[in-house]
Structure formats: structure tokens, C-alpha cells
ZALO-666180 format. One record per residue (C-alpha): residue in three letters; x, y, z. Coordinates in steps of 0.25 Angstrom, whole numbers, padded with zeros to 4 digits, always signed. Layout:
AlaXYZ...
This chain:
Met+0247+0591+0351Ala+0258+0592+0359Ile+0265+0578+0366Pro+0260+0577+0381Ala+0271+0584+0390Val+0272+0572+0398Cys+0288+0570+0398Trp+0299+0560+0406Thr+0314+0558+0408Thr+0317+0548+0400Lys+0333+0542+0405Arg+0337+0536+0390Arg+0352+0531+0386Gly+0358+0538+0399Arg+0351+0552+0398Arg+0340+0558+0403Arg+0330+0565+0392Arg+0316+0568+0393Arg+0306+0564+0383Pro+0291+0569+0378Thr+0281+0559+0381Gly+0270+0555+0376Cys+0267+0540+0378Leu+0258+0528+0375Trp+0254+0514+0383Arg+0243+0504+0391Arg+0236+0497+0401Arg+0240+0489+0414Arg+0242+0473+0413Ser+0233+0465+0423Pro+0241+0453+0428Arg+0239+0441+0420Ser+0233+0450+0411Arg+0236+0456+0396Pro+0237+0471+0399Ser+0224+0480+0396Arg+0221+0490+0385Glu+0222+0502+0392Arg+0206+0509+0389Thr+0205+0522+0390Met+0191+0531+0388Thr+0194+0532+0373Gly+0206+0524+0369Thr+0213+0511+0372Ile+0230+0511+0375Arg+0238+0500+0370Val+0252+0498+0373Gly+0263+0488+0367Ile+0274+0487+0359Gly+0283+0486+0347Gly+0283+0473+0341Trp+0283+0460+0351Thr+0297+0451+0345Tyr+0309+0459+0354Glu+0319+0449+0358Pro+0324+0457+0370Trp+0308+0457+0376Arg+0311+0441+0379Gly+0314+0440+0392Val+0310+0454+0395Phe+0297+0456+0390Tyr+0292+0443+0384Pro+0296+0429+0394Glu+0309+0422+0390Lys+0301+0410+0384Leu+0291+0417+0378Ser+0289+0410+0363Gln+0292+0421+0353Lys+0279+0417+0348Lys+0271+0422+0360Glu+0279+0435+0361Leu+0265+0443+0355Glu+0256+0436+0364Phe+0265+0440+0377Ala+0265+0454+0372Ser+0251+0457+0370Gly+0248+0452+0383Lys+0255+0462+0388Leu+0253+0473+0380Thr+0241+0478+0374Ser+0246+0481+0358Ile+0260+0479+0350Glu+0264+0485+0339Ile+0269+0476+0326Asn+0281+0481+0321Gly+0286+0472+0312Thr+0273+0477+0300Tyr+0285+0488+0298Tyr+0293+0478+0292Ser+0287+0468+0286Gly+0270+0461+0284Phe+0265+0448+0291Lys+0255+0437+0285Pro+0241+0438+0289Glu+0244+0428+0299Thr+0254+0435+0308Trp+0244+0447+0310Met+0233+0434+0314Lys+0245+0427+0324Trp+0245+0441+0331Arg+0231+0443+0332Asp+0228+0430+0338Glu+0241+0432+0347Thr+0237+0444+0355Pro+0228+0447+0365Asp+0211+0453+0359Asp+0214+0466+0364Phe+0228+0466+0358Val+0232+0476+0347Phe+0242+0478+0337Ala+0248+0489+0332Val+0257+0488+0317Lys+0268+0494+0311Ala+0265+0497+0296Ser+0276+0493+0286Arg+0286+0501+0284Phe+0284+0500+0270Cys+0272+0508+0271Thr+0278+0520+0279Asn+0292+0522+0274Arg+0292+0526+0261Lys+0294+0541+0252Val+0277+0542+0251Leu+0268+0536+0259Ser+0258+0538+0251Glu+0262+0527+0241Gly+0261+0514+0251Asn+0248+0510+0248Glu+0255+0496+0245Ser+0264+0495+0255Leu+0252+0501+0267Glu+0242+0490+0259Arg+0253+0480+0260Phe+0256+0481+0275Leu+0240+0481+0278Asp+0236+0470+0269Gln+0248+0461+0280Gly+0235+0455+0289Leu+0237+0466+0300Thr+0222+0467+0300Ala+0220+0453+0305Leu+0225+0458+0318Gly+0209+0465+0319Asp+0205+0471+0332Lys+0221+0468+0335Leu+0227+0479+0325Gly+0229+0491+0331Pro+0235+0503+0321Ile+0246+0504+0311Asn+0259+0510+0313Trp+0263+0517+0302Gln+0275+0523+0304Phe+0286+0533+0296Met+0300+0534+0295Ala+0307+0546+0302Thr+0312+0551+0287Lys+0296+0551+0283Lys+0293+0564+0282Phe+0278+0569+0281Asp+0272+0573+0269Pro+0255+0576+0270Val+0254+0570+0257Asp+0258+0558+0259Phe+0258+0554+0271Glu+0243+0558+0270Gly+0243+0548+0257Phe+0248+0536+0266Leu+0238+0539+0276Lys+0226+0537+0266Leu+0233+0522+0263Leu+0230+0519+0277Pro+0216+0512+0279Lys+0208+0513+0290Glu+0204+0498+0289Lys+0207+0484+0282Asp+0200+0472+0283Gly+0191+0479+0295Val+0200+0481+0303Arg+0204+0497+0308Leu+0217+0502+0306Arg+0225+0513+0313His+0235+0521+0307Ala+0246+0528+0317Leu+0257+0536+0311Glu+0271+0535+0316Val+0281+0546+0310Arg+0294+0549+0315Ser+0296+0563+0306Gly+0294+0576+0314Thr+0287+0580+0301Phe+0274+0573+0302Asp+0272+0583+0315Asn+0264+0591+0311Glu+0248+0595+0309Gln+0248+0590+0296Phe+0251+0578+0299Tyr+0244+0575+0312Asp+0230+0580+0302Leu+0234+0570+0292Ala+0234+0559+0303Arg+0220+0565+0309Lys+0215+0563+0296Tyr+0218+0549+0294Gly+0217+0544+0308Ala+0228+0540+0309Ala+0236+0542+0322Ile+0251+0549+0323Val+0260+0538+0333Tyr+0265+0544+0344Gly+0282+0541+0343His+0290+0542+0354Asp+0304+0539+0353Asp+0316+0545+0363Glu+0328+0542+0352Ala+0318+0548+0341Pro+0314+0563+0346Glu+0313+0567+0333Trp+0301+0558+0329Pro+0288+0568+0332Arg+0281+0562+0344Ile+0265+0566+0338Asp+0254+0564+0347Gln+0243+0570+0340Asp+0227+0563+0340Thr+0227+0559+0324Ala+0219+0545+0326Asp+0209+0539+0336Phe+0222+0531+0342Lys+0237+0533+0348Tyr+0250+0527+0341Ala+0263+0529+0350Arg+0274+0524+0349Leu+0285+0523+0363Met+0299+0523+0359Ser+0306+0526+0370Ser+0307+0514+0379Arg+0320+0513+0388Glu+0329+0501+0391Asp+0333+0508+0404Glu+0317+0507+0408Pro+0311+0493+0414Thr+0298+0498+0406Gly+0302+0505+0395Met+0298+0518+0402Ser+0298+0524+0414Pro+0286+0524+0423Ala+0285+0540+0422Glu+0286+0538+0407Leu+0275+0526+0408Asp+0267+0535+0414Gly+0268+0547+0404Ile+0264+0536+0392Val+0253+0532+0400Lys+0247+0546+0400Gln+0250+0548+0385Thr+0242+0537+0382Arg+0232+0538+0389Glu+0228+0551+0384Trp+0231+0546+0369Ala+0218+0536+0373Lys+0209+0546+0377Lys+0206+0546+0362Gly+0209+0534+0357Asp+0218+0522+0357Val+0232+0521+0360Phe+0243+0513+0356Ala+0257+0512+0361Tyr+0270+0506+0359Phe+0284+0505+0367Ile+0291+0504+0353Ala+0304+0504+0354Gly+0315+0511+0362Ala+0319+0500+0372Lys+0310+0491+0365Val+0314+0480+0376Arg+0305+0487+0387Asn+0294+0491+0379Pro+0287+0481+0383Ala+0290+0484+0396Ala+0285+0498+0393Ala+0272+0494+0387Gln+0267+0486+0399Ala+0272+0497+0407Leu+0263+0506+0401Ile+0253+0497+0400Ala+0253+0495+0416Lys+0253+0510+0419Leu+0240+0513+0407Gly+0234+0501+0417Glu+0236+0509+0429
């Protein structure tokens, strides 16, 4: 499937460049209320950021005097989802997962970045022990607040159809009565082929749509392989108060709504000018609510 032909011009480091689009995000927040999820005839669009602890956000996103213990509660009141990325590096106790669940609104959803010990390995299909350790840490304590699990692979990981199918066979559909949805974030161009798309469809895993101006060699795959879409936007800019221009955000609104015709959408502003990502997410939520 071709990437939609919506384009925008962006200024980055003193140069003007044209970048292809494909985009992602969510709904307007009424005054004095938390943002609502945008509902379409088919899917729900959720918009968020990666993590919630980042010192430069203080005084920009978080009030200066807000206790750090209140940051998740504050962020989840402004956004509709957050990707937990600390799980890529280490595990957490069940009590921590329950605490995160209890500090967020009832309709809030977390995405979870899978452990690097599951994906940064030579033979993926031999990682069952690491995979079980990751899934057993207590993340199902989130219950209905558990969204997709993002399995991120390094750019050096090349597509091996036999090994990759062996990995997909290890991914359970549910655990402790909680549905598990899986998203595959690949960064090697060797995955940009029909055989990989077909494997993802066979096992009901979404292929992450990643957009990073600083890594044009990473594939931008827009394929329908699951009943949801997962997108990571990594091109926010510090010279834009909202991370992206209004025209760029309009392109994201259009793309996200197209995706939502086929299922739920989870879209996150990640990396880029990280200090601007909360503003970008909130701006997108507002535009989706117009």
C-alpha cells in the first residue's frame, strides 16, 4: 500500500525540506475536563507521548511546583494514552503497575514497550525465556488499561522469515484473562516486503508506522495487518511551539481518521524535539475535536 500523498514542508536546522506524511492523533479537551477519545464509526483514536518523566517538561508541560509523584496523574488528564518506555530497559514490580493503573482515568490506556532482551538478539525464536519474564512482571494488572505492546527491533536486525515467524508464534493472544495486542516496530528496509506483511497479518500483529526525518532509511510501512494501528511520530521541532505547524497537524488528523475507519489508533509523539511533544499531542487532540 502506498503511503498517502499528503505532504508538508518543514524547516529543520536552517534548511527547508519536503517530507512525506502519514500521521496520527486525537481529540479535543473541553475546558476544565480531561480530553475525550475521538470515536469514529469503527475505531477510537488515542494520542499520547513516550513516558511521563522528563525534567525539561517542568514549567513547559508540568506546572513548576507540581510534585513529581503527581506527574502521571497530570499527564493522563491531558492526554489519552502514554507509551511506557522504561520497560525496554528493565522490569517493574506488580505493585508499580497497579499504582499506574490507579493514578490514571478510567478510560486511559497505556502502550508498553517490550524488553530489549526479547528483541535485541541474534535468534528471535529462541527468546521464549526472556519473553515470559517480560510478560510475567505484572503488566496485566493494568487490566482494560493495557493497550498494545510495542516490540521494537534495531536497524541492524534483518528480516529472516523463518526466525521471525518463530518469534511471532511465541506471542500470546491473552494472559491472565487480559487481551494482548502486539505491534512490530522494524527499522531495517529488509522488512519492507509482502512476505513480512503476510506474516504480520497471519498472527494479527500491527506493523508500527514510524516517521522520523532524521532516519529516512527506516521503512515507513503503512499496511493493514491487525485490527488496530500503532504510529510513532518522531519529527517534532523545537522552533514550533506545538512541535509541528498547523498544516502538518492537519495532515496527521486526516491520516489518523483514515486509519480509524478500520480500527483503533494509538499514536505517540516520540523523540524529535522531545520538549515539544506534549504540546504537539495536545494540539492534535484539539484538532481532532474540531
